C-alpha positions, 0 to 999 in steps of 0.5 A: 420511523419519524423523530419523536416530537414528545418523549416521557420516560418514566415521568413522576409527580407527586402532590404529598402523598398522592401521585399525580404521575406514576412512571409514566412513559409514552412517545409521540412521533413527529408529524402525528395528531396524538390524543390523550384522554382520561377522567377528571383528575386523570393527570392529563393537565399535570402532565402538560404543565410538567411538559412545559415546566411550569412544575418540576417532576420528581423523577423521570425525563421529558425531551421536546424534539430530543431536547430536555424540557427544562431548556428554554430552547426545547420549548421555542418549537411549540405553542400551547392553549391552555383549557382555561385560556383568559387573555388580559382583559384590558387588551384588544384582540389585535393588541393580544394578537400582535403581543403573541407574535412578538413573543413568538418572534413571527410577523404579525399578518393582519390578512392572516388573522382575518382569514383564521377568524373567518376560519373559526367564525370569529367576528372580525369587530373582536380584533378592536375590542377589549378581551373583557368584552368576549363571551367564553367561546370568543375567548377560546377562539382568539386563543386558538388564533394566537397559536395558529399564527405561531407557525410552530412545529408542535401544538400542545392543546389542553381541551381545545374545544372547551366552549367552542359551539358546534359550528366552531368545533367543526371549523377547528377540526378542519384547521387541525387536519390542515395542520397534520396535512402539513406534517405538523404535530399535535398533542391534544387533551380532550374529554370527546372520545368521538373527536379523538377517534375522528381525528388522532392518529394515535391515542393514550389513556391515563387513569390515576396518574398511569398510562393504561393504553397507547395505540390507534383508535382502531387498535383500542377498540379491538383490544378491549373487544369492544364495539366503539371507543366509548365502551373501550374506555370504560373497559380500560379504566375499569381493568387492573393496571397492566403494562401499556 
């Protein structure tokens, strides 16, 4: 069995009297594309914030490749793109990528940058333009390029296709397939169940801060005796909570 890239063990997080995460336990093996789905407010982004130590957990344990998430060394092996990615507005695309390369401690490779711009259908002129002139889609693509340039073992992507047009979504999927072929781990959230079914080896469903299902998309459809993944999702979040 592959070692775990991520392990959440009984994670708890409350905001006042509201339980954003309740006894959340999940394991993501290394080398998988893993999709996390749920309604708005289900706790997906809170889980990622806890993983990245952007906020404290109230209980439980999180490990990244076996290392406690609170240690800086644990996060050195991952790259992250948030759902609402906003680079410094005054930096050009090239300035931003060079800055991120230094943070990730990887060399800045102009040829690789140009190849990724082409792969994600991002105009090369964006390299010399300040980020404030970018559209939402261009901004998202820049964040994805920076992430892919990091050459990490684990990629945490919060709604990575947000703001992308159909062509860019298809191109991004192609890049993610190449990462999977290279045995990198991808942990992503998505509102597109079709994308999760197409791309992910396994998936999990969160509802009201709790884990409702974990397994392959095919197992998900079969478990809820549904005709497709959308109907399975509706059945899953409507059912009484059970041990996932």
